[in-house]
N, C-alpha and C positions, 0 to 999 in steps of 0.2 A: 508699558512694555513688559511682557511676562518673561521671566528667566526660568529655565528648566532646573528643577530641584528634586531631591529625593522624594519619592512618593508620587510624582507626576507621571501620568500616562503620556508618552510622547510618540510622535511618528517621525521617522528619520529616513531620508534617502542616503545611501552609502555606496561607496565603491571601495572594495578591499583589494590591496595590492601587496605582492611580495617585494623584497628588497630590490629585485631587478626590474620592477615596474609591471610585471605580469599580473593581470587582474585574475583573482581567484573567485570573486563573488561580487555582485552588484544588484541593487534594487532599482537602478535607473531604468525607466521604461516599464516598471512593474509597480505594484502597490508598495508604498513605503513600509518599512519595518516598524511595527508598533510594540512597545514594551513599557513596563513601569520602571522608572529610574530607581536604582537601589535595591531591586527585588532579586537580583541574581539571574535574571532571564537572559542576559547577554554577558559576554566576558567583561571583567572588571575594567580593563583599559578603555573599552568602548563606552561603557556606562560613565566612567570618569570624563571621557572626552565630550559627551553630550551635556553633562551637568554644567550649568552656567551659560549655556547657549540661549540665544533669543530666536524667535520664529523668523525664518528666512535667512538666518546666519549660516555661512558656510565656513568650514575650516578643515584642515588636515591634521590628523594626529598620528604619531608613531607610537605603537604599543609594543613594549618589550615582551619577549616570549613569556616571562614570568607573570605578566598581567594579561596574557592572551590565553594560550592553551598549555602553558607550562613548558618546562624543558623536556627534551626527548629523554625518556628514562629507559636505560638498558634492561631494567627489571620487568618492563612490559613487553619484552621480546623473548620468544621461546623457540627452540629448535626441537622438533619431534620427528619420530620415524614416519616415513611416508605411509607405512602400513597402518598407522593409527587413523588415517583419514579414509572414510568409506570410498571404495573403488568407483562409485558412480559420480563422485565429485571431481570435476575437471580442474586440474591444478595448472596455473600459469602465473608467472611473475606479475605482481600488481593487482591480482584478483582479490576481491574481498570475500571473506567467509564469516559466518556467525559461529561462535563457540559457546557452548552451554557450560556454565560453571556450576559448582555445587550450590544448591539452593535455588536452581532454576534461572539464575542471572545469565543474560545473553550479552556477549562481548563481541563487537565487530573487530576483525583483525584483517591485515593485509599480508599477502605472501611477499616477502622481501628477498628470499633466497630459496632455490629449488635445486636439489641434486637427485640422482637416481634413488638415493636411500633416505634423504631427509628433507624436511620443509621447515623454513624459518617463518614464524608468524609474529607480526608486530601489532600490539594493541594500543600503541600511542595514537593520539589524535593526529590526523594527517598534517596539521599545522603546528604540532608540538615542536618546540625548539626554534621557532622562526619568529623574528620580529615582524610585525604587520603594520602596514600603513593604511589608514582609512580616510577617504575624503567624505566628510559629513555635511549634510544640510538638514537643519531642523525644520520640519514641515508644520508641526502643530504640537500644542501642549493642552492637555485636558486636566 
């Protein structure tokens, strides 16, 4: 019986849930997620949860925010004057925008507050600051 270990390429079915049980992502009914254990291709807690599993095994893991997408960081939020955003861009709460930083790096941000004069943009990952629960099923090991 093979046990998933660092360096193995694995295929996993998963269902990701918030604390309230709401599903935010799932591979069920689709192709399983394939990745190499220990390579950093998935969040640390997910990688750790799959390590040690056997083919066909199912389990549930709770991943604290620090081992998922990190804590929500106020430093990743900025409020700018509305006039700094080109007029052709439609602004609404919850909308995603791409910001270009020095050096050409593009950052995805979400509009979290909107007034007549200012726009607050949040560059934190949408799951930052949240503990996540994953139901896992190891499908294969290569």
